Phi, psi and omega in degrees: 000130178282139177249095181248151178287326183234146177300139177256122178266145174251112183256092182297144178074025182260126178273144175230127173246131183245138174234128175262014179075004172239332180204183178213163178204168172261150179214185182243132176276116178281308177198167181205161177222187178299327189236004181202170178202166175231125182241134180241176178058038179270124177299141183291353178288344177283130180233112180288141180271116181055030178077014181242143175204169179256136174238129173255115181253124182246119178217131178052042176077007180244136178253136177239120177264117186236134173273123185245138171251121182295133177251326178203158179218140169234143182247139180218102181064237182268002181233173178215169179234137181234135170252133183213166177261137176275120181276124178049062180299139180278169185296323180301317178296311181301315180296319179296316179295320180301329179293339180262350182284146177298143179277323186267131179299330179295324178293318180297322182296335181284345182275000000 
């Protein structure tokens, strides 16, 4: 059982575009919370500057531009996975994530 401070939502069909301020790519959103996310299938040609990058997350016709600080990275062949903290998440992002969070504390305890 994972012990996380915040619930992680899995948003199927969500596009992620990443910019390292020199180039950009598409990747896959594995999961996300109010204050963090995990992105997979990132080409290794992306190099975050000082561990910071921009992620544009598109879900249900809404785009969220998020400043991400990298917390960890794993590399697998030609791609990598990054876990990061969302710096100063805006209210629209927080509200969207809240819609995916369990309402009942008993449901949260099961995660």
